[in-house]
C-alpha positions in Angstrom: -0.1 -0.1 0.1 1.2 3.7 -1.0 2.3 5.6 2.3 0.3 8.8 2.0 1.4 10.2 5.1 3.0 13.4 4.5 3.5 16.5 6.6 1.3 19.5 4.7 2.7 22.3 6.5 6.1 21.7 5.5 5.1 20.8 1.9 3.1 24.1 1.5 6.0 26.4 2.7 8.5 24.1 0.3 6.1 25.1 -2.6 6.0 29.1 -1.3 9.9 28.2 -1.2 9.7 27.0 -4.8 7.4 29.9 -6.4 9.5 32.5 -5.0 12.5 31.1 -6.1 11.1 30.6 -9.8 9.4 34.3 -9.5 13.1 35.8 -8.0 14.9 33.9 -11.3 12.4 35.3 -14.0 13.3 39.0 -12.5 17.2 38.5 -12.6 16.7 37.4 -16.0 14.6 40.5 -17.0 17.1 42.6 -15.3 19.3 41.8 -18.1 17.2 43.0 -20.9 16.2 46.3 -18.8 19.7 47.4 -17.9 20.7 47.3 -21.8 17.7 49.7 -21.9 19.2 51.8 -19.1 20.5 51.3 -15.8 18.4 54.3 -14.9 15.7 51.3 -14.5 17.4 49.1 -11.3 15.1 51.5 -8.9 12.2 49.8 -10.4 13.6 46.5 -10.2 15.2 47.3 -7.2 11.6 48.3 -5.3 9.9 45.0 -7.5 11.9 42.6 -6.0 11.3 44.0 -2.4 7.5 44.1 -3.0 8.2 39.9 -4.0 10.1 39.1 -1.0 7.4 38.0 0.8 3.6 37.4 0.6 2.1 34.0 1.1 2.0 32.8 -2.7 -1.6 32.2 -2.0 -2.8 32.3 -5.8 0.1 30.1 -7.3 -0.9 27.5 -4.3 -4.7 27.5 -5.2 -3.4 27.2 -9.2 -0.7 24.3 -8.0 -3.7 22.3 -6.2 -5.8 22.9 -8.7 -3.8 21.0 -10.8 -3.2 18.4 -8.7 -6.8 17.7 -8.1 -7.1 17.0 -11.7 -4.8 14.2 -11.8 -1.4 16.8 -12.9 1.9 15.3 -12.2 3.3 16.9 -8.9 6.6 18.2 -11.1 7.1 20.0 -14.1 6.0 23.3 -15.9 3.0 23.6 -13.7 5.3 25.2 -11.3 6.2 28.3 -13.0 2.9 28.4 -14.5 1.6 28.9 -11.2 4.0 31.4 -10.2 3.3 33.5 -13.2 0.2 34.8 -10.9 2.7 36.2 -8.3 3.2 38.8 -10.7 -0.3 39.7 -11.5 -0.8 39.9 -7.9 2.2 42.4 -7.9 0.5 44.4 -10.1 -2.2 44.7 -7.8 -0.9 45.5 -4.8 1.3 47.8 -6.6 -1.6 49.9 -8.2 -4.2 49.7 -5.1 -1.7 51.3 -2.9 -1.7 54.0 -5.4 -5.8 54.3 -5.7 -5.6 53.9 -1.9 -3.0 56.6 -1.0 -1.1 53.6 1.1 1.8 54.6 2.9 3.3 51.0 3.4 2.7 47.4 2.2 4.2 44.2 4.0 5.9 46.5 6.5 7.6 48.3 3.7 7.2 51.7 2.4 4.6 51.1 -0.7 6.0 51.2 -3.9 5.0 54.9 -4.8 6.3 56.4 -1.5 9.3 54.3 -2.3 9.6 55.8 -5.7 8.7 59.7 -4.6 11.5 59.3 -2.0 14.0 58.3 -4.3 13.1 61.7 -6.5 13.1 63.7 -3.2 16.5 62.6 -2.2 18.3 63.2 -5.6 17.1 66.7 -6.1 14.8 66.0 -9.0 12.3 68.5 -10.5 8.8 68.8 -10.0 6.6 66.8 -7.6 7.9 63.8 -5.9 4.6 62.6 -5.7 3.8 62.6 -9.4 6.9 61.0 -10.2 5.9 58.1 -7.6 2.4 57.7 -8.8 3.4 57.7 -11.9 6.5 55.2 -11.7 4.3 52.8 -9.5 1.9 52.9 -12.2 4.1 51.8 -14.8 5.8 49.0 -12.5 2.4 47.5 -12.0 1.9 47.6 -15.8 5.6 45.8 -16.4 4.2 43.0 -13.9 1.1 42.8 -15.6 2.8 41.8 -18.9 5.7 40.0 -17.5 2.8 37.8 -15.9 1.4 36.9 -19.1 4.9 36.3 -20.9 5.9 33.8 -17.5 3.0 31.8 -18.5 3.1 31.3 -22.0 6.6 30.5 -21.6 5.8 28.2 -18.7 6.8 24.9 -20.9 3.0 23.9 -20.7 1.8 22.4 -23.7 -0.2 24.1 -26.4 -3.1 22.2 -25.2 -3.1 23.0 -21.4 -2.2 26.8 -22.3 -5.4 26.8 -24.6 -7.6 25.8 -21.8 -5.9 27.8 -19.2 -5.1 30.8 -20.7 -8.8 32.1 -21.4 -9.2 31.8 -17.4 -6.5 33.8 -16.8 -7.8 36.4 -19.3 -10.9 36.5 -17.7 -9.6 36.7 -14.3 -7.8 39.6 -15.2 -10.9 41.5 -16.2 -12.9 40.5 -13.3 -9.5 41.5 -10.7 -10.0 44.8 -12.8 -13.9 45.3 -12.6 -13.6 44.7 -9.1 -11.2 47.4 -8.3 -13.0 49.8 -10.1 -16.1 49.1 -8.6 -14.3 49.3 -5.0 -13.3 52.6 -6.1 -16.8 53.6 -6.9 -18.1 52.3 -3.4 -15.5 54.6 -1.7 -16.6 58.1 -3.9 -20.4 57.1 -3.4 -20.1 56.9 0.0 -22.9 54.5 0.2 -23.2 51.4 3.4 -24.6 48.4 0.9 -23.7 45.1 1.9 -24.7 43.4 -1.0 -22.1 46.6 -3.2 -19.6 45.5 -0.6 -20.0 41.3 -1.1 -20.1 41.9 -4.9 -16.5 43.9 -4.6 -15.4 41.3 -2.2 -15.9 38.7 -4.9 -14.3 39.8 -8.2 -12.1 42.1 -6.5 -10.3 38.9 -4.5 -12.7 35.9 -3.7 -12.7 34.9 -7.5 -9.2 36.2 -8.4 -7.4 34.7 -4.7 -9.2 31.1 -4.8 -11.7 30.5 -7.9 -10.0 31.5 -10.5 -6.2 29.8 -9.6 -7.9 26.9 -9.0 -9.8 26.7 -12.5 -6.1 27.8 -14.2 -4.4 24.6 -12.7 -7.1 22.2 -13.1 -8.3 23.2 -16.6 -4.6 22.6 -17.7 -4.4 19.5 -16.7 -7.8 18.5 -18.2 -10.4 18.9 -16.2 -14.1 18.6 -17.1 -16.7 21.1 -16.6 -17.8 19.2 -13.5 -14.8 19.3 -11.3 -14.6 22.9 -12.9 -18.0 23.3 -11.1 -16.6 21.6 -7.7 -14.0 23.5 -7.8 -16.2 27.1 -7.8 -18.2 25.4 -5.0 -15.2 25.4 -2.9 -13.3 28.2 -4.5 -16.1 31.3 -4.1 -17.1 30.9 -0.6 -13.7 30.5 0.4 -12.6 33.5 -1.7 -15.3 35.4 0.2 -14.4 33.9 3.9 -10.5 35.2 2.8 -11.5 38.7 2.3 -14.1 39.0 4.9 -10.9 38.0 7.2 -9.1 40.9 5.3 -11.8 43.1 6.4 -11.3 42.3 10.0 -7.6 42.6 10.0 -7.9 45.8 8.2 -9.9 47.3 11.0 -8.0 44.9 13.9 -5.1 43.5 13.0 -2.2 43.8 14.4 0.0 46.0 12.3 3.1 43.8 13.5 1.7 40.8 11.6 -0.6 42.4 8.7 2.8 44.7 7.8 -0.1 47.9 7.2 -1.1 50.6 9.9 -3.9 50.2 12.6 -7.2 50.9 11.1 -5.9 51.7 7.5 -9.3 50.4 5.8 -10.7 53.3 8.0 -8.1 55.6 6.7 -9.1 54.8 3.3 -12.9 54.8 3.6 -13.4 51.2 2.3 -16.8 50.6 2.0 -16.6 46.6 3.4 -19.4 43.9 4.1 -18.1 44.8 8.2 -18.4 48.2 7.4 -22.0 48.3 5.9 -23.1 45.5 8.7 -22.5 48.3 11.1 -23.9 50.8 9.6 -27.2 48.9 9.0 -26.9 48.5 12.9 -25.8 51.6 14.0 -28.0 54.3 16.2 -27.8 57.7 15.2 -24.8 58.8 17.2 -22.7 55.9 15.8 -23.5 56.2 12.0 -22.5 59.7 12.7 -18.8 58.5 14.0 -18.6 56.4 11.0 -19.2 59.0 8.7 -17.1 61.7 10.2 -14.6 59.2 10.7 -14.6 56.5 7.9 -12.1 58.2 4.8 -10.6 60.5 6.5 -7.2 60.6 5.5 -5.9 62.5 8.9 -7.9 60.4 11.2 -6.6 60.3 14.6 -5.8 57.2 17.1 -8.6 58.4 19.1 -11.4 58.2 16.1 -9.7 55.1 15.1 -10.6 53.4 18.3 -14.1 55.1 18.4 -14.8 53.6 15.4 -13.5 50.1 16.3 -15.7 50.2 19.4 -19.1 51.2 17.2 -17.9 48.3 15.0 -18.0 45.8 17.5 -20.6 47.0 19.9 -23.3 47.0 16.6 -22.5 43.4 16.5 -21.0 43.7 13.0 -17.4 42.1 14.1 -19.3 38.8 15.2 -21.3 38.7 12.2 -18.5 38.8 10.0 -17.0 36.2 12.1 -20.3 33.9 11.9 -19.8 34.9 8.2 -16.4 33.5 7.7 -17.5 30.1 10.0 -20.3 29.3 7.9 -18.6 29.5 4.6 -15.6 27.7 6.2 -18.0 25.2 6.9 -19.8 24.8 3.4 -16.0 24.6 2.1 -15.1 21.6 4.4 -18.6 19.8 3.0 -17.4 20.9 -0.5 -14.3 18.9 0.0 -15.2 15.9 1.7 -17.2 15.4 -1.3 -15.1 15.6 -3.8 -13.0 12.4 -5.6 -9.2 13.7 -4.5 -5.7 11.6 -3.6 -5.1 11.6 0.2 -2.2 14.2 -0.5 -4.6 16.8 -2.6 -7.6 16.2 0.0 -4.8 17.3 3.2 -3.7 20.3 0.9 -7.6 21.5 0.3 -8.6 21.2 4.1 -5.4 22.9 5.4 -5.5 25.9 3.1 -9.5 25.9 4.2 -7.9 26.8 7.1 -4.8 29.1 6.6 -7.3 31.5 4.3 -9.5 31.6 7.0 -8.1 31.6 10.3 -5.4 33.8 9.5 -3.7 37.2 11.2 -2.0 38.5 8.6 
């Protein structure tokens, strides 16, 4: 009998290391191309390498286990194909920080802040902030281009690429649509739960879990029924992941999240958490939410007051319940899937990691 005993956490760590090495190797190869154009491009590369030196590699991981769930070989070009999603994630993070005016990412200066600082330190002409924003947008565009380049050169067979690429393209469309809807909700200033959940689904849930699973599974030859099962697992898990992110954006420890305390409140995020708080709030609490949410100069005292409103209205506990419900559903779906023992363990562990995290 085949031994299926495995340390799944060690296996996931090894995968994360593999993805990091693949991405780093790709960047090193592109350094030669960029420096042949001009050595002045190195600050962009340095900024990108700093950003890529971190993160959970969740999207490549889900793509890999989507592949394994459809009978794909554990080794081979799928590792490179999955790693391409890290460049799409880098694009999203860089652009997201520009749109939100974020100061930090993963405990370090956000790309646009770092590039603005370079401008300032050299005494260049014009606005450091404008230079930083423009440069970061271009860096994000470069990452978007590289994600496509890396996938297409991954070594997957033509038929595998033909199965995976349309999903990859659709995922990018969904991500950009979700990003726009997120911006729109902030400027509308509404507190609508359905709208918040729509943003969460397209900006995060599908992009983080469902579509990566589909990409890997489709490349391995999965049929429609299997892809539908992965959707039944991936959408609620992705939503739970984003709901946890919403909680961390308000109540998370900056030492673990790498973002300032209450950062989502300063940015005015219209999350499910905030929408529920508004629905349950009295007039005084609603006034606090209206005045504090989206204030770029929000004080620590106001952050504490808004946290209290969110807790006292039951919004925090309601979101925890929503996460628990989605966790239970995902666990049931995995229990009913036809998976080899190691892949089943991976799905079960990823369900926990996506919903019970602190960063």
